C-alpha positions as CSV (number, residue, x, y, z in Angstrom):
1,M,10.6,96.3,-23.0
2,K,12.7,98.7,-24.9
3,T,11.7,102.3,-25.1
4,Q,11.5,104.1,-28.4
5,L,14.6,106.0,-27.6
6,E,16.6,102.9,-27.1
7,L,15.2,101.4,-30.3
8,I,16.4,104.5,-32.2
9,S,19.8,104.6,-30.8
10,E,20.2,100.8,-31.8
11,E,19.1,101.2,-35.5
12,L,22.0,102.7,-37.1
13,P,22.5,100.1,-39.6
14,F,18.6,100.5,-40.6
15,F,19.3,104.4,-40.9
16,R,22.5,103.8,-42.9
17,N,20.7,101.2,-45.5
18,I,18.0,104.0,-46.0
19,V,20.6,106.6,-46.9
20,Y,22.4,104.1,-49.4
21,R,19.1,103.4,-51.0
22,N,17.8,107.0,-51.5
23,L,21.1,108.7,-52.5
24,P,23.2,108.2,-55.6
25,P,26.6,106.4,-55.3
26,R,28.3,109.5,-55.6
27,Y,27.1,110.5,-52.2
28,H,27.4,107.2,-50.4
29,Y,30.4,108.9,-48.7
30,L,28.0,111.0,-46.7
31,A,25.8,108.0,-45.5
32,E,27.2,108.0,-41.9
33,D,26.7,111.6,-41.4
34,I,23.1,111.5,-42.8
35,A,22.4,108.3,-40.8
36,H,23.4,110.4,-37.6
37,D,21.5,113.4,-38.5
38,S,18.4,111.1,-39.2
39,I,18.9,109.6,-35.3
40,V,19.1,113.1,-33.9
41,K,16.1,114.4,-35.7
42,A,14.1,111.3,-34.8
43,I,15.0,111.8,-30.9
44,E,14.1,115.5,-31.1
45,N,10.9,114.7,-32.9
46,L,10.1,111.8,-30.7
47,P,7.4,113.6,-28.6
48,K,5.5,114.2,-32.1
49,Y,5.3,110.6,-33.2
50,D,1.6,109.3,-33.1
51,S,1.4,105.8,-32.8
52,H,-2.2,105.9,-34.1
53,K,-0.8,107.4,-37.4
54,G,1.5,104.4,-38.4
55,N,4.3,102.2,-37.4
56,F,7.3,103.5,-35.6
57,K,9.9,102.0,-38.1
58,S,7.9,103.6,-40.9
59,W,8.2,106.7,-39.3
60,L,11.7,106.5,-38.7
61,Y,12.2,105.4,-42.5
62,R,10.1,108.7,-43.6
63,I,12.3,111.1,-41.5
64,T,15.6,109.4,-42.8
65,Q,14.2,109.7,-46.3
66,N,13.3,113.2,-46.0
67,I,16.6,114.1,-44.8
68,C,18.5,112.3,-47.6
69,F,16.2,114.3,-50.1
70,D,17.2,117.5,-48.3
71,H,20.8,116.7,-48.6
72,Y,20.5,115.6,-52.2
73,R,18.8,118.9,-53.1
74,K,21.7,120.9,-51.2
75,L,24.3,118.7,-52.8
76,E,23.0,119.1,-56.3
77,R,23.2,122.9,-55.9
78,M,26.9,122.7,-54.9
79,Q,29.8,121.1,-56.9
80,T,31.2,118.6,-54.4
81,V,34.1,116.2,-54.8
82,P,34.6,113.5,-51.9
83,L,38.1,113.5,-50.3
84,Q,37.9,109.8,-50.0
85,A,35.9,107.9,-52.7
86,D,34.8,105.0,-50.6
87,I,31.9,104.6,-52.8
88,Y,31.9,100.8,-53.4
89,R,32.0,99.9,-49.7
90,I,30.1,96.7,-49.1
91,Q,27.7,97.0,-46.1
92,E,28.5,94.9,-43.0
93,E,25.3,92.8,-43.4
94,N,26.2,91.5,-46.8
95,R,29.9,90.6,-46.1
96,S,29.0,87.0,-46.5
97,L,28.2,87.3,-50.2
98,N,30.9,87.9,-52.7
99,R,31.1,91.3,-54.7
100,K,30.1,89.5,-57.9
101,D,27.0,88.1,-56.5
102,I,26.1,91.5,-54.8
103,K,26.8,93.2,-58.2
104,L,24.5,90.7,-60.1
105,A,21.6,91.3,-57.6
106,R,21.8,94.8,-57.8
107,K,22.0,94.8,-61.7
108,A,19.0,92.4,-61.6
109,L,16.9,94.8,-59.3
110,R,17.4,97.5,-62.0
111,F,15.2,95.2,-64.3
112,L,12.3,95.3,-61.8
113,C,9.5,97.9,-61.8
114,E,9.7,100.5,-58.9
115,R,7.0,98.7,-56.9
116,D,8.7,95.3,-57.0
117,R,12.2,96.8,-56.3
118,D,10.8,98.5,-53.4
119,L,9.3,95.5,-52.0
120,I,12.4,93.5,-52.1
121,I,14.5,96.2,-50.5
122,Y,12.1,96.7,-47.8
123,R,11.7,93.1,-47.0
124,I,15.0,91.7,-47.5
125,M,17.5,94.7,-46.7
126,F,15.5,96.4,-44.2
127,G,13.7,93.5,-42.5
128,M,10.4,95.2,-42.6
129,T,7.1,93.4,-41.8
130,T,4.2,93.2,-44.1
131,K,2.3,95.7,-42.0
132,E,5.1,98.2,-42.0
133,I,5.5,97.9,-45.9
134,A,1.9,98.1,-46.5
135,S,1.8,101.5,-44.3
136,L,4.8,102.8,-46.2
137,M,3.7,101.9,-49.7
138,D,-0.2,102.4,-49.3
139,I,-0.8,99.1,-50.6
140,P,-3.3,96.8,-48.6
141,E,-1.5,94.4,-46.4
142,N,-3.2,91.3,-47.8
143,H,-1.7,92.2,-51.2
144,I,2.1,92.6,-50.1
145,N,2.8,88.8,-49.7
146,V,1.4,88.2,-53.1
147,Y,3.3,91.1,-54.8
148,F,6.5,90.0,-52.8
149,K,6.4,86.6,-53.9
150,R,5.9,87.8,-57.5
151,A,8.6,90.3,-57.3
152,K,11.1,87.9,-55.8
153,S,10.2,85.4,-58.8
154,R,10.9,88.0,-61.2
155,W,14.2,89.2,-59.4
156,Q,15.6,85.7,-59.0
157,K,14.8,85.0,-62.8
158,Y,16.8,88.1,-63.8
159,F,19.5,87.2,-61.6
160,T,20.0,83.7,-62.9
161,S,19.8,84.8,-66.5
162,A,22.5,87.5,-65.7
163,A,24.9,85.0,-64.1
């Protein structure tokens, strides 16, 4: 069985996806650095993790999200211009989809309410379980599947109408 330290070190794509989700596109060039900062912070705070308070992956998500918020606040106070505007980079997991489909899917997500959008992103992009999503969103676990099914249906409706 893998230790928590091994799990953290293997989760770079997970951290990177959270960063992309929580930062505006103009700051995506910092995603790799922020993901690495999140890994370091998670390793430093590993002794503070309490499994009775929640799921390990949810704990990692929250650490990364807080670091994103901190970076965003700092960046908004400064005027920054990226040296390499690599903003429209497609993530490695989504390379099988073409750019048009990805653009349409993202556009369709904008029409959903925040809860539905988060459910789809957590389940599809991050591969989180129902239990992890429930603890992260403070929604009863038995409601997650119903909400997800409805959200996915609405998302597909917008996706097909946009195409």
